[in-house]
N, C-alpha and C positions, 0 to 999 in steps of 0.2 A: 732399099729394104731387102733383107736376106730372104732367101727362098725357104718356105716352110718345108720341114722334113716330111717325106711320105709316111703315112701311118698304116700299119698292117693290123687289122682287127681280126683276131682269131675267134671264130664262132663255131659252134658245134650243134649237132642234132639233139643233144640231151646233156644232162649232167653226167659227168664221168665219160664224156666222149673222147677225152684225151687232149684237152686244150692246154693244160699245163705241160704235158709231155711235148706237145707240138711247139709251145713257146720255147722250151729248153732246146728242142731239136733245131728249130729255125735259127735261134740265137747261136747255137754251136756252128751251124753252117755259115752264118753271116760272119762270124768271128774269123773265118778262114779267108774272107775277102775284104773285111772292113775292120779297122781298129776298134776293139771292144769299147773304148771310151766314146766312140761315135754312135753307139747303139743304145737307145733308150727302151725302157720297159715300164709299164704300169698296169694295174688292174682297176679300171674305172669304177666298176661296181662289184663290191665283195660281199660275201655272205658268211664265210667261216673265218672268224678272227682268232688271232693269237695276241698275247701281250708281250711287248718287248721289255727288256730290263729297265728302260726309262719310263715304263708305264703306258707308252703309246700302244693303241690297238690297231693292228693292220691285218689285211687279208693274208692268210697263211701262204698263199701262192707267191706273194711278193718276197717273203722270207726264203722260200724254196729257190726262186730264181736267183736271188742274190747269192745264196750259198753255193750254187752249182755253176754259175756262169762267170763270176768274177767281173760283172759289169760295174761301172761306176755308179753306185747307188747309195750315196752318203746319208740321205734323208729318206728312209723308207716310209715314213709317215705320209709324206706328200704323194707317194706312189700308190696309195690306197685311199683315194679321195672320197668315195661314197661307201659307207659301211652299213649294210642293211642287216642289223643285228636283231635279235629277238625283241618284238614289241614295236619295231619301227613301222611295219606295214599296217598293223592294227591301229596305231595312233594316226597314221596318215589317212586311212580310210574313214575313221570315225571323227576326225577333226574337221575344221572349216577353213584351213589355210594350206590346202594342197599345192596351189600354185606357188606360194611362198617357199614351201619346203623344196619343191622341185627346182625352183630357181636357185636356191642355196646349194643344192647338190650340183647343179650345172656350173655354178661359179667355182666350186671346188675342182671340178674336172678341168675347167679352163685354166685354173691356176697351175694344175699339174702340167698341162700342155705347155704353158708358158715357161715352166721350169725346165722342160725338155726341148725347148725350141732350138737349142744349139746342136742337137744331135743330127746325124745324117739320115737316120731311120728310127721309127718308134714302133715297138710291138705293144699293142693293147690287147690284153687277154679278156675275152668275154666271160660270162657266167651263165651256166645252165643252157637251156634251149633258146632259140632266137627271141622268144617272147618274154623271157625272164627279166624282171625289172620293171615291166609295164605297170605294176601295181603302184610304183612311185614315179611313174612318168618317164622311166629310163630303161626301155627295152633295149636289147642288144642292137636292134636295127636303128633305134633313135640315137643311141650313143655313138654308133659308127658314123651316122650322119653328122652329129655334132663335131666329130673329130675330122670330118672330111676324109674318112678312111676308106680303103678298099678292103673288102672282107676276104679272108682266106677261110673257106668253109670246110669243116671236118665232117665226114660222113662215114659210117661203117661200111666195111667191105661186103660185097655181094653184088647181085645184078638187079633182079626185080625189086627187092625190098629197098635197095639203095636209090633207084630211080624214083620209086614211090615217095621216099623220104625227101628227096630233092624237090619233087613237085610241090610238096606242102611248104617247105621252108623257103624255096626260091620265090614262091608266090607271095609269101609274107614280106621278104626283102623287096620284091618288086613293088608291092603295095606301098611300102614306105620310101620308095625311090632310093634305096640303098645301092651302093656300088659293090658288086661281087667280082673279085679278080679271078677267082678260080677255086678248085676243089682239091683237097688232099684226102684220098681214100685211106681209111685207117682201120687197123685190126683186121686185115685180110687174112683168111686162112692160107697158109703157105701153098697148099696144093691147088688153091683157086687163083693164085697170083697171076700166072701166065694167061689163064682164061680171061680174067678180068681186064688185064692190060689189052688183050686182043679185042674184047667186045666194047668196053666203055672207053673209047678213045676220045680225044678232044673233038674230032669230027662228029662222032656219035652224040656226044654231050651237047654240042651246039645245034645239031639237027633236032634234038628233043627239046632244047631250051633256046630257041632262036632269038628271043627278045633282048638278050644281053649285048650291049655295045660299050666297050670292046668285048670281043668274044671271050668266053670262059676258057681258062687254062686248067690243065691237069698238072698239079705240082708233085704228084707222086702217088704210088700205091705202097702202103706201109704194111708189111706182114706182121701178124701177131708175134710178139716177142715172149718167149717162154718165161712165165712167172712175173712179167713186168707189172701186171695189175693185181698181183696176189699179195695178201697181207703177211706180215711177220707175226711171231708170237708177241713181240713187244707191242705192236699195234693192236692185236687182238685183245691183249690184256686190258687195254684202255677202254674196250667196248663193254667190259663187265665192271660195273661200279663196285659191287661187293665181291671182290675176288681176293685171293691170297696167293701171292707168288711163292712157289717152293723152289729153292735155289738149285734146280737142275740146270744143266747147260753151263759149262765151265768157262764160257767166254761170252762177251757181249755179241760176238758174231752169230752165235747160235740163236740168240733172241731176235736178231735183226734179219735173219735169213728168210726169204719169201717162202711161204708154205705152198703145198700143191693142192691137196683135197682134204675134205673132212671125212674121217672114217669112224662111224659109231660102232662100238664093239658091243654087240648084243648077244652073241653066242655064249653058251656056258663054257666053263674052263676046259672040259674034256674035248669039246668040238672046236674051240677057238685055236686057229693057227696063224700066228703073225706072218709067217712066210707066204701064206695065201692071201691074207686080208690087207696087208700093209705094203706101202711103197715108199721110197725115199721122199722126204719132205712132207709126208702126210701128217695130219693132226689126228691123233687117236683120242677118242672121247669115250670114257667109261665111268662108272659110278665110283665115288670116293671110297666105298666100303669093299671094292672088288680086289681084295689082296692078291689072290692067286693069279688072276688075269693081269693085274698090274705088274707083278713080278715077271710074268711071261713076256709082257711087252718090253720091259726094261732090259731083261736078259738078252732078248733078241736084238734090241737096238744097240746095246753095248757091243755086240759081236759084229756089227756092221762097219764097213770102212767109212771114212770121213764123208765121202760123197753119197753114202747109202743110208744115212741116218734119218730118222723122222724129223719133221719140223717142230713138233711139240706134242704135249699131252695135256688134256683138260679133264679134271676130275669133277664130276657133277654131284649135286645134292650134298655139298660140303656143309659141315657144321663145326661147332667148337671141338667136337670129339673126332670127327672124320674129315680128312684122312688122319689116322692116328700116327703116333711117333714112329712106329715101325715103317709105315708107308712113306712117311716123309724122309726117313733115313735112306730108304731105297732110292728115292728120287734124287736126293741130295748127292748121292755117290755116283749118279749117272751123268750123262752128257745131254740130258733131255730137258729142255725148257718146259716147265710145268706150272699150271695155275689150278687152284681149287676154287670152284664157283658154287654159289648157293642154288643156282637155277637147276631144274631137272634137265634131262637129256633133250626133251622136245624144245624147251625154251632156249637151251644152249644152241641147238641146231639152228633155230630161227635167227638168233643173234649172229651166229657165224655166217649164215647165208647173207645177211645184210652187210656184214663186214667185208666179205669177199666181193660183193657187188659195188661197194662204196669206197674201195681203197684208192687213195691218192699217194703219190710219191712222198717220202718222208726225208727229213734232213740227214738221216744216217744212211740213206740208200745210195751210197757211192757207186756200187756195182750196177744198180739200175740206171744211173745217169750215164755211166760208160756205155751201157747197151743202147741208150737213146742216141748218144753221139754217133755210135757206129751205124745204127739204123738210118739216121739221116745222111750220113756219108754215103751209104749204099743206095738209098732209095728216093732221096729228095732231089728235085730238079732245081738246084740252086741258081744256075745261070738263067733259066726261064723265070724264076722268081724275081731275080734282080732286074731283069728286063721289064717285067710286069709292073714293078714299082719304081721304074725310072732310075735305076742305079747302075 
């Protein structure tokens, strides 16, 4: 009987902890040591679906990994075996056949594992925080156990807060008798990187959490990468259901560039100075009827070099009449991606806050993927990782 491939289960402290980025980075590191055809990937439990041209629904992270890694993934459908879409949890809880549904989900996961059994290593990407999926009997801990996987755990950079978070989540994994191989510290402030490496060593980690056998490994300290988790205007536009794109931005690249911060322009025309208020890649937000301030923003942006331009412009309180033809012509002649939205400034700000906090890598984010590959080349302990997983 052939040896089962080791399974790496990538879990994190919360949603948007960086699990997909870690999957991409780990795979990029492995591809330098192992033939890509020998590396498997799947998302056992998915929550955010996309529809493929053939009508199949899969978790969108499966599509992202296929796009950027070049792994052999001919049947993406089988790589997204459990799809917890809207209504599934409600029906599960209110029904009387929970055990039957969970058993069916488990069967799907085992079929995926059987399809990947010829690989030398399998990356299984978790979803949300460690307990997510419990509502249908498939928490991250339970799925990791089903796969006989070792967990690579992602936790945010810091010292006190990080240890506190590990205390909670390691207790959960310990309760479920899951196997944790080690930790990858993620999104560390660059100025705190050396301090964190000095203080939270493997020795310190195992003194604080002595119950793990084999001992916990530290697989790296990953600094925050500028703009890696920031949305583009293309992604932001999808957050507004009732929006109108105005064809500023003379290339797709302008719409796909990660933005920096949101700047709400509330000063009147006389006191508003783009030079003082705005920075490269910022999103300027102002009312759709603000003609003079709009012109001031566009004129200033047009005068900036390519690397100094704004990320985009959002015109609020839009209607059939606003922005008018003159305003639209101003934008159309500019290099500034612009959308007009019906929401007022406060509603727009709230939606942008959510978008900035929930951003995931997109299919067009080639530059972001290059940054991820470089990040893992510089900061991921590949040899230690291979040893921990018996490769």
